N, C-alpha and C positions, 0 to 999 in steps of 0.2 A: 311806884316811885323808886327811881334808882338811887342808890346811895353811893357817894363818892368813896373811892378807896385811897387810903393815904399810902403814898408809894414808899414811905420809910417803913411802914408796918410790914409790907410785902417783901421788902429787901432786908429785913433784920436778920440778926445773927442766927436766930433759931430757925428761921424759914430757909436760909441758906444752907444750914447744917442738915435740915430735913432733906432738901433737894439733893445735896451731895450724897447722903446716905442712900436715897432711893436710885440715883444714878449709878452709884458704886455697886447696889445689890443687882440691879438689872445687868450691869456689865459682867459681874461675876457669874451670874446665872447663863449668860450667853457664851461666856468664855470658858467657864469650869468644864473640864473634861467629864463627859457623862459616865465614865467607867466602862464595864462591860455593857454591851448592847442590851437593850431591854429584852427581857424574857418573852417569849411568845406565850399566849394565854394558856393557862394550865400546865406551864412547864416550870420546873424548879431549876432548870439550866439556862444560863445566858444564851441568847440567839447566836452569838458568835461562835459558842461551843457547839452548836446544832449543825454546823456546816461539816461536810465530810472532809477529813484531813488525810494526807498519806500515811500509810501504815505498812510495816513489813514484819512477818513473823519468819523465824528461822527455827525449825525443829531438827534436832540431830539425834542419831542413836548408834551405838556400836555393838549393841546386843539384840540379835534377831528374836530372842525368845521372850523379850519384855516389850510391853505396849508403853512403857514410861520412857518419854524423851525429853532431852534437854530443850529449853525453850528460850528464845531471845526476842523481844519485841522492840522495835524502833520506829518513831514517827509520832503520831498522835498519843500513843502510848509507849512509854520507854520503860521496860521492866525485864527481869529475868524471872523464870519460873520452870515449870515442867508441863508436860502435855501427856494426857492419857490418850494415846493416838488411836484413831479409827483406822479403817482399811482404805488407804489413799487410791488403791487399785480398783476398788469397787465402784460400782455405778453411783453409789452415794455412801459416803463414810462420814461419821461424826466422831470428832475429837474434842476433848475437854482440855482448854488451856487453863492453867492454874497459875495465878499471880498472887503475890502477898496481899493484895487489897481486893481481890475477887477473881471470878472465873467467867470464861467466854466459852460458847460452842463454836467450834469451827466445822461447817458442813461442806464437804467437799464433793464435787461430781467429775469424775474423770472423763475426759473427751478423747484423749488419744493414749496410746501405750506403745512402748517398744521394748523388746527384750532381745538380748544377745544370747546366742548359744555359748556354753563355756568354751573358752579356747582350749584346744586339745593339749597344748604344750604348758600353759601357765595355769589353766583351770579357772581364770578369771572370767566373770561375766558382769553385765550391767543390765539395769531395767530403768526405764524412765517412763513417768506418769505425768501427764499434763491435764489440766482442766480449770474449772472456776470454783469458787467458793463463796460462801455467805457466813456473816458473823452474826450470832444472836447472843444477846446477854444472858448470864446465868444467875450470877450472884454478886454480892458485895457491890462495890464501887461501880462495876460494870454491868449492872443488871439491865440497864436500858441500852446497852451498846448495839449498834447494828453496823454493818459494812459488807463489803463485797470486792472481788478482784479475781485474780488468777493464781495458780500454783504450779510448781514443778517439783516433783519427787524423784530423786535419783538414788538408786541403790547400786553400790559397788560391792561385788563379793568375789570370794575365792574359794573353790571347793577343796576339801582335802584329797590328797593324792592317794590312790590305792597302792597296794604292794607291787602291783605290776606296772605301775607308773602312769595309769590313766587317771581320770577324774572320778572321784567317789561322789557320795551323796550328802555327807556332812560338810558344815562350813568351816573352813580354816579362819576366815576373816570376813567381817561385814561392815559396811557403813551406809547409813541412810541419812539423806538430807532433804528436808522439804522447805522450800522457800516461797513465801507468798509476796504478792505485790498488789495493793489496792488501797481501799480508803475505809476509815473507821470515824464514828462519832458516837458519843454517848451524852 
């Protein structure tokens, strides 16, 4: 047997308030920004942070006897630090990029090189190394970082002049600049 429903009971103030509350909750859930994208399973990072973002590193030095270089990062990671530079001219060099919040390993592979003979008058010379690189996380905030791209290392030098006016073997001046262009994520 079916029971008759009192229309006043269904439309009473309590039911209307409950209906409005349910509608508002549903509307808020649909319209509320979800914040960062949901994390991938097993990941502590938001999925949006997992995509590769542009990154540039610039390593510079004016001391040929030191492997410590100035370091500037811009892009997904923007920070200053220093690099314990590897051999950019070798087939495979590993540099450690040190920032206040962590470290990265920059692994380079030279694919082309060019070297100039010192100019007989000015004793200036240049060397250029080009290749690819990979980033591997090492410590701190960037321990899970990965990335890749290309790099160019340029060395500008000037040899000391000999007493006879020719070019000697010691360096009078030196400047090394390595620029990378690629992507990074952590």
